[in-house]
C-alpha positions as CSV (number, residue, x, y, z in Angstrom):
1,M,108.8,91.3,135.7
2,T,108.9,87.6,135.8
3,T,112.8,85.8,136.6
4,F,113.9,84.5,133.4
5,Q,113.6,81.0,132.9
6,G,114.9,80.9,129.2
7,I,112.7,80.8,125.9
8,P,111.0,77.8,125.5
9,A,110.7,76.1,122.6
10,G,107.2,76.6,121.7
11,A,108.3,80.2,121.1
12,F,109.7,78.5,117.8
13,E,106.6,76.4,117.4
14,F,104.3,79.8,117.8
15,Y,106.4,81.2,114.5
16,S,106.3,78.0,112.4
17,E,102.1,77.9,112.9
18,L,102.4,81.9,112.1
19,E,103.7,81.7,108.8
20,Q,101.5,79.0,107.6
21,N,98.9,81.3,109.2
22,N,99.5,84.9,109.0
23,N,96.3,86.6,109.4
24,R,94.3,88.6,112.1
25,Q,91.8,85.8,113.2
26,W,94.6,83.1,114.1
27,W,96.8,85.9,115.7
28,Q,93.6,86.8,118.0
29,E,93.0,83.4,118.9
30,H,96.7,82.7,119.5
31,E,98.1,86.5,121.2
32,E,98.1,85.1,124.5
33,D,100.8,82.3,123.6
34,Y,102.8,85.3,121.8
35,R,102.8,86.7,125.4
36,A,103.4,83.9,127.6
37,L,106.4,82.2,124.9
38,V,107.8,85.2,123.3
39,R,106.8,88.8,124.2
40,E,107.4,88.1,128.6
41,P,110.5,85.8,128.2
42,L,112.1,88.4,125.9
43,A,111.3,91.3,128.1
44,A,112.4,89.4,131.2
45,L,115.8,88.7,129.6
46,L,116.2,92.3,128.5
47,A,115.5,93.2,132.1
48,G,118.5,91.0,132.9
49,L,120.9,92.6,130.9
50,E,119.5,95.9,131.2
51,P,122.8,97.2,133.8
52,R,124.9,95.7,131.2
53,F,124.0,96.8,128.2
54,G,121.3,99.3,128.3
55,P,117.2,99.4,128.2
56,G,115.8,96.8,125.5
57,K,113.1,97.6,123.6
58,I,111.0,94.7,121.8
59,F,109.4,96.0,118.9
60,R,105.7,95.7,117.7
61,P,105.1,92.4,116.3
62,Y,102.7,94.2,113.7
63,R,103.5,94.5,110.0
64,D,103.1,98.8,108.8
65,M,100.2,97.6,105.8
66,R,100.9,101.0,104.5
67,F,104.2,99.0,103.4
68,A,102.9,95.4,102.9
69,R,101.8,94.9,99.7
70,D,101.5,91.5,100.3
71,G,98.6,92.2,102.8
72,V,100.2,89.8,105.5
73,P,99.5,91.4,108.6
74,L,102.1,90.5,111.4
75,K,106.0,89.7,111.3
76,N,107.4,86.1,111.4
77,A,110.2,87.0,114.0
78,Q,110.2,89.1,117.0
79,G,113.3,91.1,117.2
80,A,114.7,93.2,120.2
81,F,116.7,95.8,120.6
82,A,118.8,97.0,123.5
83,S,121.1,100.3,123.8
84,V,122.2,103.6,125.5
85,Q,122.7,105.7,122.1
86,E,119.8,105.6,119.8
87,G,120.1,103.4,116.6
88,V,123.4,101.9,118.1
89,G,123.1,98.7,120.2
90,Y,122.5,94.8,120.4
91,Y,120.0,93.2,118.8
92,I,117.8,89.5,119.2
93,Q,115.2,88.2,117.3
94,I,113.2,85.1,117.7
95,S,111.7,82.8,114.7
96,A,111.0,79.4,113.5
97,D,114.6,79.2,112.2
98,G,115.8,79.7,115.6
99,L,118.1,82.3,117.4
100,L,119.8,85.6,116.2
101,V,121.5,88.0,118.0
102,G,123.7,90.7,116.6
103,G,124.8,94.7,117.2
104,G,125.8,97.4,115.5
105,Y,123.9,100.1,113.8
106,H,121.3,100.7,110.8
107,S,120.7,104.4,110.4
108,N,122.8,106.7,107.7
109,S,121.7,110.2,108.2
110,P,124.1,112.3,105.9
111,A,126.4,113.8,108.9
112,Q,126.1,110.3,110.5
113,L,127.7,108.9,106.8
114,A,130.4,111.4,106.6
115,R,131.9,110.8,110.5
116,F,131.3,107.5,109.7
117,R,133.4,108.0,106.6
118,N,136.2,110.4,107.5
119,S,136.6,107.8,110.8
120,V,137.6,104.7,108.4
121,D,139.8,106.4,106.5
122,A,141.7,107.7,109.2
123,S,144.5,105.2,110.1
124,G,143.8,104.9,113.8
125,T,140.0,104.7,114.0
126,G,139.8,102.8,110.4
127,E,142.6,100.0,111.8
128,A,140.8,99.6,114.7
129,L,137.4,99.3,113.1
130,Q,139.3,96.5,111.0
131,R,140.6,94.5,113.7
132,V,137.0,94.3,115.6
133,V,135.7,93.6,111.8
134,D,137.8,90.8,111.6
135,S,138.0,89.1,114.8
136,L,134.3,89.2,114.6
137,G,134.6,86.9,111.6
138,S,137.1,84.9,112.6
139,G,134.5,84.5,115.5
140,G,131.9,83.2,113.6
141,F,129.6,86.2,113.0
142,V,128.5,87.6,109.3
143,V,129.5,91.8,109.0
144,E,126.6,93.3,107.0
145,G,124.8,96.4,106.1
146,E,124.1,99.0,103.7
147,R,126.5,98.9,101.3
148,L,127.3,101.2,97.8
149,K,128.5,98.7,94.9
150,T,131.6,100.9,94.6
151,I,133.8,102.8,97.1
152,P,132.4,106.6,97.3
153,R,133.5,109.6,95.4
154,G,136.8,111.1,96.9
155,Y,138.6,107.8,98.1
156,P,140.9,106.1,96.2
157,R,140.2,102.8,94.6
158,E,143.0,101.0,96.3
159,H,142.3,102.7,99.8
160,P,143.3,99.7,102.3
161,R,139.6,100.0,104.1
162,A,137.7,100.1,101.0
163,E,135.6,97.0,101.9
164,L,134.5,99.3,105.0
165,L,134.3,102.7,103.1
166,K,131.2,101.4,101.1
167,H,129.4,100.8,104.0
168,K,126.5,103.2,105.2
169,T,125.2,100.7,107.3
170,L,127.3,98.6,109.6
171,S,126.2,95.3,111.9
172,A,127.1,91.9,112.5
173,R,125.2,89.1,113.6
174,V,125.1,85.5,114.5
175,E,122.1,82.5,113.8
176,L,122.5,80.2,116.5
177,D,119.4,77.5,115.0
178,R,117.8,76.3,118.4
179,P,120.4,75.4,121.4
180,E,119.6,73.9,123.8
181,W,120.6,76.5,126.7
182,L,118.1,78.4,125.0
183,G,115.5,77.2,127.4
184,T,117.1,77.4,130.5
185,S,118.0,80.3,132.4
186,A,121.7,79.8,131.1
187,A,120.7,81.8,128.0
188,M,120.8,85.0,129.8
189,G,124.6,84.5,130.2
190,K,124.8,82.9,126.6
191,V,123.3,85.9,125.3
192,G,125.1,88.2,127.3
193,E,128.6,86.8,125.9
194,L,127.8,87.1,122.3
195,W,127.0,90.7,123.1
196,E,130.3,91.4,124.3
197,Q,131.9,89.9,121.8
198,L,130.0,92.8,119.7
199,R,130.6,95.0,122.0
200,P,134.0,96.4,120.2
201,L,131.7,97.3,117.1
202,V,129.1,98.7,119.1
203,E,131.5,101.0,121.1
204,W,133.2,101.9,118.2
205,V,130.1,102.8,116.1
206,G,128.7,104.5,119.0
207,R,131.9,107.2,119.2
208,H,132.3,107.6,115.4
209,A,128.6,106.9,113.9
210,A,126.1,107.7,116.3
211,P,123.3,109.6,115.2
């Protein structure tokens, strides 16, 4: 495994060029650049953070062409996920726009959604989640997820956590552009600090909304 030395600036330039040349020929000519600039540094980062956040997975760079109506074969960003529970964990993404860091959960089976709503509704667990969400919001994170337009049936409209009850998935993210430290070994510590800020959310959904 390569020792982590940062995410090189060339990774962002790679995706800037990919956005203008999203075709298989260009990819074949630049696949080695992808491995050196994007995949290998991300793999080293995930390996270094694994003891604290769980094993990481780098997503495939290819789009599923069964659902790609525009015919574009490649993703314009590289995402990776670290987790100790299926579907619940920490996210990082590299694209032409820069670095994105997040965490939470993104699946919503009926049983999972029922557990989530029951825990949001209960005063103890629900208030704890509200404090976590408020803290992340004040810390610069955007709290997001798939949401209903109205509060689900069975709950009063004036419920103190009505906005949380609308969620079918729940996560938070922060977009950091291209910080200077990202190209250095200090990036591992910086990403770790951001994931630590997300840990209360990830652990809450891990207890109350895991698949």
